[in-house]
VEXDREN-2710 file (C-alpha; in Angstrom, 1 decimal):
% VEXDREN-2710
k/r/px/py/pz
1/MET/-0.2/-0.2/-0.1
2/HIS/1.1/3.1/-0.7
3/LEU/0.6/6.7/-0.5
4/ALA/-0.2/8.9/-3.3
5/ILE/-1.6/12.3/-4.9
6/ASP/-4.9/12.4/-7.3
7/GLU/-3.4/15.3/-9.4
8/VAL/-7.1/15.6/-11.4
9/LEU/-8.8/16.1/-7.8
10/GLY/-6.0/17.3/-5.6
11/ARG/-6.4/14.8/-2.8
12/GLN/-4.6/12.1/-1.3
13/VAL/-5.1/8.7/-2.3
14/ALA/-4.0/4.9/-1.3
15/ILE/-2.9/3.1/-4.2
16/LYS/-2.4/-1.1/-3.9
17/ARG/-0.5/-2.7/-6.4
18/ILE/-2.2/-6.0/-7.4
19/GLY/0.2/-7.2/-10.5
20/LEU/3.6/-7.6/-8.2
21/VAL/5.5/-8.5/-11.8
22/PRO/4.5/-7.6/-15.5
23/GLY/2.7/-10.5/-16.8
24/SER/0.8/-11.5/-13.3
25/ASP/-1.6/-14.2/-14.0
26/ASP/-5.3/-13.9/-15.0
27/GLY/-6.3/-14.7/-11.9
28/GLU/-4.6/-11.8/-9.9
29/LEU/-5.9/-9.5/-12.3
30/GLU/-9.3/-10.6/-12.0
31/ARG/-9.5/-10.3/-8.0
32/ALA/-8.3/-6.6/-8.7
33/GLU/-11.3/-6.2/-11.3
34/ARG/-13.7/-7.4/-8.5
35/GLU/-12.4/-5.7/-5.6
36/ALA/-13.1/-2.7/-7.6
37/ARG/-16.1/-3.6/-8.9
38/LEU/-17.6/-4.7/-5.4
39/ALA/-16.1/-1.9/-3.2
40/ALA/-17.6/0.6/-5.8
41/ALA/-21.0/-0.5/-5.7
42/LEU/-20.9/0.2/-1.7
43/ASN/-21.4/3.8/-0.7
44/HIS/-21.3/3.9/2.7
45/PRO/-19.3/6.1/5.3
46/HIS/-17.7/2.9/6.9
47/VAL/-16.4/1.0/4.1
48/VAL/-13.1/2.2/2.8
49/SER/-14.2/3.4/-1.2
50/VAL/-12.7/2.5/-4.2
51/PHE/-12.3/5.5/-6.6
52/ASP/-10.4/3.9/-9.8
53/LEU/-8.5/0.7/-11.0
54/VAL/-4.8/1.6/-13.3
55/ASN/-3.6/-0.3/-15.5
56/GLU/0.2/0.3/-16.3
57/ASP/2.3/-2.1/-17.8
58/ASP/0.4/-5.0/-17.1
59/VAL/0.1/-3.9/-13.4
60/ARG/-3.0/-3.2/-12.0
61/TRP/-3.3/-0.5/-9.3
62/LEU/-6.4/-0.1/-6.9
63/VAL/-6.7/3.7/-6.1
64/MET/-8.8/4.0/-2.8
65/GLU/-9.8/6.2/-0.3
66/TYR/-7.0/7.4/2.1
67/VAL/-7.4/6.5/5.7
68/ASP/-5.0/8.9/7.9
69/GLY/-5.1/6.3/10.9
70/VAL/-4.6/2.6/12.2
71/THR/-6.2/-1.2/11.8
72/LEU/-7.9/-2.6/14.9
73/SER/-5.1/-5.0/15.1
74/GLU/-3.1/-2.0/15.8
75/ARG/-4.9/-0.5/17.8
76/VAL/-5.2/-3.5/20.2
77/ARG/-1.5/-3.9/20.0
78/ALA/-0.5/-0.6/21.0
79/SER/-3.2/-0.1/23.9
80/GLY/-4.3/-3.2/24.8
81/PRO/-7.8/-4.8/25.2
82/LEU/-10.7/-2.0/24.7
83/ASP/-13.7/-1.9/26.7
84/ALA/-17.0/-2.8/26.0
85/ALA/-18.5/0.3/25.2
86/ASP/-15.1/1.0/22.9
87/ALA/-15.4/-2.3/21.0
88/ALA/-19.0/-2.1/20.6
89/THR/-18.9/1.2/18.9
90/LEU/-16.3/0.2/16.5
91/LEU/-17.8/-3.1/15.5
92/SER/-21.3/-1.3/15.2
93/GLN/-20.3/0.6/12.5
94/THR/-18.1/-2.4/10.9
95/ALA/-21.6/-4.4/11.3
96/ASP/-23.4/-1.7/9.5
97/ALA/-20.9/-1.5/6.6
98/LEU/-21.7/-5.4/6.5
99/VAL/-25.4/-5.0/6.5
100/GLU/-24.9/-2.4/3.2
101/ALA/-22.8/-5.4/1.5
102/HIS/-24.7/-8.1/2.5
103/GLY/-27.9/-5.9/1.5
104/HIS/-26.1/-5.8/-2.2
105/GLY/-25.5/-9.4/-2.0
106/ILE/-22.3/-9.2/-1.6
107/VAL/-19.9/-11.8/1.4
108/HIS/-16.8/-10.1/2.5
109/ARG/-15.3/-13.5/3.9
110/ASP/-12.2/-12.0/5.4
111/VAL/-13.5/-10.0/8.1
112/LYS/-10.9/-9.5/10.3
113/PRO/-9.0/-6.7/12.8
114/SER/-6.4/-6.1/10.6
115/ASN/-9.4/-5.5/7.9
116/ILE/-10.8/-2.4/10.1
117/MET/-9.2/0.7/10.0
118/ILE/-9.5/3.7/12.7
119/ALA/-9.8/7.2/11.9
120/HIS/-11.1/9.9/14.2
121/GLY/-12.8/7.2/16.2
122/ALA/-14.9/5.8/13.2
123/ALA/-14.2/2.4/11.6
124/LYS/-14.1/1.7/8.1
125/LEU/-14.1/-1.6/6.3
126/ASN/-11.4/-2.3/3.9
127/ASP/-10.2/-5.3/1.5
128/PHE/-13.2/-6.7/-0.4
129/GLY/-10.4/-8.4/-2.6
130/ILE/-11.6/-12.0/-1.9
131/ALA/-15.4/-10.8/-1.5
132/ARG/-18.2/-12.5/-3.9
133/ALA/-21.2/-11.7/-4.9
134/ASP/-24.5/-14.0/-4.6
135/ASP/-24.5/-14.5/-8.8
136/ASP/-20.8/-14.9/-8.7
137/PRO/-20.9/-18.7/-9.9
138/SER/-17.5/-19.1/-7.9
139/LEU/-19.4/-18.7/-4.5
140/THR/-20.7/-22.0/-5.1
141/GLN/-17.4/-23.8/-5.5
142/THR/-16.9/-25.6/-1.9
143/GLY/-13.6/-27.3/-1.1
144/LEU/-11.7/-23.9/-1.2
145/VAL/-10.7/-22.4/2.1
146/THR/-10.5/-18.5/2.0
147/GLY/-9.5/-15.6/4.4
148/SER/-7.8/-15.8/7.5
149/PRO/-7.6/-19.0/9.6
150/ALA/-8.3/-17.6/13.1
151/TYR/-11.5/-15.7/12.3
152/LEU/-12.9/-17.9/9.8
153/ALA/-16.6/-19.9/10.2
154/PRO/-16.5/-23.7/11.2
155/GLU/-18.3/-24.5/7.7
156/VAL/-15.5/-22.2/6.1
157/ALA/-12.9/-23.8/7.2
158/SER/-14.4/-27.0/6.8
159/GLY/-14.7/-26.1/2.8
160/SER/-18.0/-24.8/2.5
161/SER/-18.9/-21.4/0.7
162/ALA/-19.1/-18.5/2.7
163/THR/-22.4/-16.8/3.3
164/SER/-23.5/-13.4/5.0
165/ALA/-23.6/-16.2/8.4
166/SER/-20.1/-16.3/7.9
167/ASP/-19.3/-12.8/8.2
168/VAL/-21.4/-12.6/11.4
169/TRP/-18.9/-15.5/12.9
170/SER/-16.1/-13.5/11.5
171/LEU/-17.1/-10.1/13.1
172/GLY/-17.8/-11.8/16.7
173/ALA/-14.0/-13.6/16.3
174/THR/-12.9/-9.7/15.8
175/LEU/-14.9/-8.6/18.5
176/TYR/-13.4/-11.6/21.1
177/HIS/-9.9/-10.2/19.8
178/ALA/-11.3/-6.6/20.3
179/VAL/-12.1/-7.3/23.6
180/THR/-9.1/-9.7/24.8
181/GLY/-6.3/-8.7/22.8
182/SER/-5.5/-12.1/21.6
183/PRO/-7.0/-14.1/18.3
184/PRO/-9.7/-16.5/19.2
185/TYR/-7.4/-19.3/17.7
186/ASP/-3.8/-19.3/18.0
187/VAL/-2.9/-20.4/14.6
188/GLY/1.0/-19.8/14.6
189/ASP/2.6/-22.7/12.5
190/ASN/0.2/-25.2/12.8
191/LEU/-2.4/-24.1/10.1
192/ILE/-4.1/-27.6/10.1
193/GLY/-3.9/-28.0/14.0
194/ALA/-6.3/-24.6/13.7
195/LEU/-8.7/-25.5/11.1
196/TYR/-9.3/-28.7/13.2
197/LYS/-9.8/-27.0/16.5
198/ILE/-12.0/-24.6/14.6
199/VAL/-14.4/-27.4/12.6
200/HIS/-14.5/-29.4/15.9
201/GLU/-13.7/-28.1/19.1
202/ASP/-16.5/-25.3/21.2
203/PRO/-15.8/-21.8/20.2
204/PRO/-13.9/-19.6/22.5
205/ARG/-15.9/-17.6/25.2
206/LEU/-15.9/-14.7/27.4
207/PRO/-16.3/-14.8/30.9
208/ASP/-20.4/-14.8/31.8
209/ASP/-19.9/-11.5/33.5
210/HIS/-18.5/-9.5/30.7
211/GLU/-20.7/-7.2/28.9
212/LEU/-20.4/-8.7/25.5
213/ALA/-20.5/-12.5/26.4
214/GLY/-24.2/-13.1/25.5
215/LEU/-23.6/-11.3/22.1
216/LEU/-20.8/-13.2/21.6
217/SER/-22.1/-16.3/22.1
218/VAL/-24.9/-16.4/19.6
219/MET/-22.2/-14.2/17.3
220/MET/-19.6/-17.1/17.3
221/HIS/-22.5/-20.1/17.3
222/ARG/-21.4/-23.3/15.6
223/ASP/-24.4/-23.8/13.5
224/PRO/-25.5/-20.7/10.6
225/GLU/-29.0/-21.1/11.6
226/HIS/-28.4/-20.2/14.8
227/ARG/-26.6/-17.1/14.3
228/TRP/-28.1/-13.9/14.4
229/PRO/-28.3/-11.9/11.8
230/MET/-26.3/-9.0/11.1
231/PRO/-28.7/-6.2/11.2
232/ARG/-29.5/-7.7/14.7
233/VAL/-25.9/-8.2/15.7
234/ARG/-25.4/-4.2/14.6
235/ASP/-28.3/-2.8/16.9
236/GLU/-27.1/-5.2/20.0
237/LEU/-23.5/-3.5/19.5
238/LEU/-25.2/0.2/19.2
239/ARG/-27.1/-0.6/22.1
240/VAL/-23.5/-1.3/24.4
241/ALA/-21.9/1.6/22.4
242/ARG/-24.6/3.9/23.6
243/GLY/-23.8/3.2/27.3
244/ARG/-27.5/0.4/27.2
245/ARG/-26.8/-2.6/29.0
246/SER/-27.1/-5.6/27.1
247/THR/-29.8/-8.4/27.7
248/VAL/-28.5/-11.1/25.7
249/ALA/-28.4/-14.3/27.4
250/VAL/-25.2/-16.7/27.1
251/ALA/-25.9/-19.1/24.3
252/PRO/-25.3/-22.8/25.3
253/VAL/-22.1/-24.6/23.6
254/VAL/-23.6/-27.3/20.8
255/ALA/-21.7/-29.8/19.2
256/ALA/-20.5/-29.5/15.5
257/PRO/-24.2/-29.6/13.3
258/PRO/-25.0/-32.9/11.7
259/GLU/-24.2/-31.5/8.2
260/GLN/-20.5/-31.2/9.3
261/THR/-20.0/-34.3/10.1
262/GLY/-19.5/-35.5/6.8
263/VAL/-16.5/-33.3/5.4
264/LEU/-13.1/-34.0/5.6
265/PRO/-12.1/-33.7/9.7
266/LEU/-8.6/-31.9/9.5
267/ALA/-6.5/-33.3/11.9
268/PRO/-4.3/-31.4/14.5
269/THR/-0.7/-32.0/14.4
270/PRO/0.9/-34.1/17.2
271/THR/1.5/-31.9/20.1
272/ALA/5.5/-31.8/21.1
273/ALA/4.9/-34.3/23.5
274/GLY/5.3/-36.8/20.7
275/PRO/7.7/-38.9/20.1
276/ALA/10.7/-37.9/17.8
277/GLY/11.9/-39.5/14.9
278/PRO/10.0/-42.3/12.8
279/ALA/7.5/-42.6/15.2
280/ARG/6.2/-39.2/15.3
281/ASP/6.3/-39.7/11.4
282/ARG/4.0/-42.9/12.0
283/LEU/1.6/-40.7/14.0
284/ARG/1.6/-37.4/11.3
285/TRP/0.7/-40.4/8.5
286/ALA/-1.8/-41.7/10.9
287/TRP/-3.7/-38.7/11.0
288/VAL/-3.1/-38.3/7.1
289/ALA/-4.8/-42.2/6.7
290/ALA/-7.6/-41.3/9.0
291/ALA/-8.5/-37.8/7.4
292/ALA/-8.2/-39.8/3.8
293/ALA/-10.2/-42.7/4.7
294/LEU/-12.9/-40.6/6.1
295/ALA/-13.3/-38.1/3.3
296/VAL/-13.2/-41.3/0.6
297/ALA/-16.3/-42.7/2.7
298/THR/-18.1/-39.5/2.3
299/ILE/-17.7/-39.3/-1.1
300/VAL/-18.7/-42.9/-1.6
301/THR/-21.5/-42.6/0.8
302/ALA/-22.7/-39.5/-1.3
303/TYR/-22.5/-41.1/-4.6
304/VAL/-24.5/-44.3/-3.5
305/LEU/-27.1/-42.3/-1.8
306/ALA/-27.4/-39.8/-4.6
307/GLY/-27.5/-42.7/-7.4
308/ARG/-30.3/-44.1/-5.5
309/GLY/-34.1/-43.7/-7.2
310/THR/-32.3/-42.7/-10.4
311/PRO/-33.0/-44.4/-13.6
312/GLU/-29.7/-45.3/-13.9
313/ALA/-29.3/-47.0/-10.5
314/GLN/-32.4/-49.2/-11.4
315/PRO/-31.9/-53.1/-13.1
316/ALA/-33.3/-53.2/-16.5
317/ALA/-36.8/-55.3/-16.7
318/GLY/-36.2/-59.0/-16.7
319/SER/-32.5/-58.1/-15.8
320/SER/-30.5/-59.9/-13.0
321/THR/-29.5/-57.6/-10.2
322/SER/-26.0/-59.1/-10.1
323/SER/-22.9/-57.1/-11.2
324/GLU/-21.7/-60.5/-12.5
325/PRO/-21.9/-60.9/-16.6
326/SER/-23.6/-63.6/-17.9
327/GLY/-21.9/-67.3/-18.6
328/THR/-18.9/-68.1/-17.1
329/SER/-16.3/-66.4/-15.5
330/GLU/-12.7/-66.9/-14.3
331/PRO/-13.0/-66.1/-10.2
332/GLU/-11.1/-63.2/-9.0
333/PRO/-7.5/-64.0/-7.3
334/SER/-7.8/-63.0/-3.9
335/ALA/-6.2/-60.0/-2.3
336/SER/-2.7/-60.6/-0.9
337/PRO/-2.3/-60.5/2.8
338/ALA/-1.5/-56.9/4.3
339/SER/2.0/-56.8/5.2
340/ALA/2.4/-55.8/9.1
341/GLU/3.9/-52.4/8.2
342/ASP/0.6/-51.9/6.3
343/THR/-1.7/-53.4/9.6
344/GLU/0.7/-51.0/11.8
345/GLU/-0.2/-48.0/9.8
346/GLN/-3.7/-49.1/9.2
347/MET/-4.0/-49.7/13.1
348/ASP/-2.6/-46.2/13.7
349/ALA/-5.0/-44.5/12.0
350/PHE/-7.9/-46.1/13.4
351/ILE/-6.7/-44.7/16.9
352/ALA/-6.1/-41.5/15.5
353/SER/-9.9/-41.5/13.8
354/TYR/-11.3/-43.0/16.9
355/LEU/-10.1/-39.9/18.9
356/ALA/-10.9/-37.3/16.2
357/THR/-14.5/-39.0/16.7
358/VAL/-15.1/-39.6/20.2
359/THR/-15.8/-36.0/21.1
360/THR/-17.6/-35.0/18.2
361/ASP/-19.8/-37.8/17.6
362/PRO/-19.5/-40.0/20.4
363/ARG/-22.1/-42.6/19.0
364/ALA/-20.4/-43.0/15.9
365/ALA/-17.0/-43.7/18.2
366/PHE/-19.1/-46.7/20.1
367/GLU/-19.9/-48.3/17.4
368/GLN/-16.2/-48.9/16.9
369/LEU/-16.3/-50.9/19.7
370/THR/-17.1/-54.8/19.6
371/PRO/-20.9/-55.8/20.8
372/GLU/-19.1/-58.0/23.4
373/PHE/-16.8/-54.4/24.4
374/GLN/-20.0/-52.3/24.2
375/GLU/-22.0/-54.7/26.6
376/ALA/-18.8/-54.8/29.1
377/SER/-18.5/-51.1/29.1
378/ASP/-22.1/-50.7/30.6
379/GLY/-23.7/-49.9/27.0
380/PHE/-23.7/-46.5/25.8
381/ASP/-24.5/-44.7/28.5
382/GLY/-21.7/-46.3/30.6
383/TYR/-19.2/-45.2/28.0
384/MET/-20.7/-41.9/28.2
385/GLY/-19.8/-41.7/32.2
386/TRP/-16.4/-41.4/31.1
387/TRP/-16.7/-39.5/27.6
388/GLY/-19.3/-37.2/28.6
389/ARG/-16.6/-35.7/31.1
390/VAL/-14.4/-34.9/28.0
391/ARG/-14.2/-31.5/26.2
392/SER/-11.1/-33.2/23.8
393/ALA/-8.8/-36.0/23.2
394/GLU/-5.4/-35.3/21.5
395/LEU/-3.6/-37.9/20.8
396/ALA/-0.1/-37.6/21.7
397/SER/1.7/-41.1/20.8
398/VAL/0.9/-44.6/19.8
399/SER/2.5/-48.2/18.9
400/SER/0.6/-50.5/17.5
401/ASP/1.9/-54.1/17.4
402/PRO/0.0/-56.0/13.9
403/SER/1.2/-59.6/15.5
404/ASP/-1.5/-59.8/18.0
405/LEU/-3.5/-56.1/17.1
406/THR/-3.1/-54.5/20.1
407/VAL/-1.8/-50.8/20.4
408/GLY/-0.6/-48.4/23.1
409/TYR/-0.7/-45.0/23.0
410/THR/-0.7/-41.7/25.2
411/VAL/-3.4/-39.2/25.1
412/ASP/-3.8/-35.6/26.3
413/TYR/-7.3/-34.7/27.6
414/VAL/-9.1/-31.7/28.5
415/MET/-11.9/-31.9/30.7
416/LYS/-15.4/-30.1/30.5
417/SER/-13.9/-29.2/34.3
418/GLY/-11.1/-26.9/32.5
419/GLU/-9.1/-30.1/34.1
420/ARG/-6.0/-31.5/31.9
421/THR/-4.8/-34.7/32.3
422/SER/-2.7/-37.5/30.0
423/GLN/-3.4/-41.3/30.1
424/GLN/-1.6/-44.4/28.9
425/VAL/-4.0/-46.8/27.3
426/ARG/-3.7/-50.0/25.9
427/LEU/-6.2/-51.6/23.5
428/GLN/-7.3/-55.1/22.1
429/LEU/-8.0/-54.6/18.3
430/LYS/-10.0/-56.9/16.4
431/ARG/-10.9/-57.2/12.8
432/SER/-14.3/-57.7/11.1
433/GLY/-14.4/-58.1/7.3
434/ASP/-12.0/-55.4/6.3
435/GLN/-12.6/-53.0/9.8
436/LEU/-10.9/-52.9/12.9
437/LEU/-13.0/-52.5/15.9
438/ILE/-11.8/-52.4/19.4
439/ALA/-12.4/-55.9/21.7
440/GLY/-11.0/-54.7/25.1
441/GLU/-8.6/-52.7/27.4
442/GLY/-5.7/-54.5/29.1
END
């Protein structure tokens, strides 16, 4: 970003270079044009205006309103967390800008403290570079995560398309940063771990006695359908900004909604307590294998369900339902037995997958026990006597023995009471067809 002079109108402007080198790819140039077009459609006092798009030697420059101020992230870094009234003042203005954008069918998709400029006590929302209009076909494409990780809504972090409700979550994450001084999720170098937490773990909360605790809980709600719409968020922020007490009750934390259980579960990177060297590499690949297996299962299930009931899925009248061709055929050769190394990797992946599932979908995890071990665990109610107290379970190390299908591992628990503990566990696994099940402890 550079400061420049508009020689025609004699005013200061900010210019942003889009094409870093001559011949930048078409996608980058299209992004510049999209940002200019979308921002130009918004005439709002709390949106940084875009005046022009200039093409010079195959490099695009956005010519924008110059805001002589600091970003919200710079303000918090320099002065510390904001009090409730100050945060509500700035974010009510940002919310009003988003109400205007949503009214034009525009989803910002990258609301965060560094995209909110502050000048003379007022906020201005900046950078519509990855925004999309509702009628833009690319908005419907899934599997592409866009935006800043710490402020992404769970549905976006899992690869779904962003909506106006996703902007509500991101504004809530920005509110959390403004009043605590820290992002809601610590990304660091562990991007995959952060995305896993956003998708699968409870969202961050303010202390119940904080003035904005209730509002944050309805902005950062796992289910987009239960988040407050942006106009209502704006009005409640205005209420607090004007010195009136918020009356919003803290919404209960809910588990990941059903539609998220079918997406690729992003696996956390093993903790520093994990083993070094080859054992740690096996653990990392166990997570990858578990995630890949779940993703493949999801795709196959969706394909099969989508095909049911269609003409192509029904056998022709009078034809056999068997997939075997008519006549005599040679029997297919049986699959060669899995090697010990393959079995060990499968066992590692099974445990990684089990622990990734047990706190988000305990019923599905319970079904990974043999019927005998389910009964020995006093059924699902007895099983939940322990797992119902656990908030998260992260695999720290694992060692599988393919010779007798036993596996030992260390797991780090965070209990719902806030207590943290580690435990060493040894399980006996059992094959059921091509799957593994937990047959007992010992």
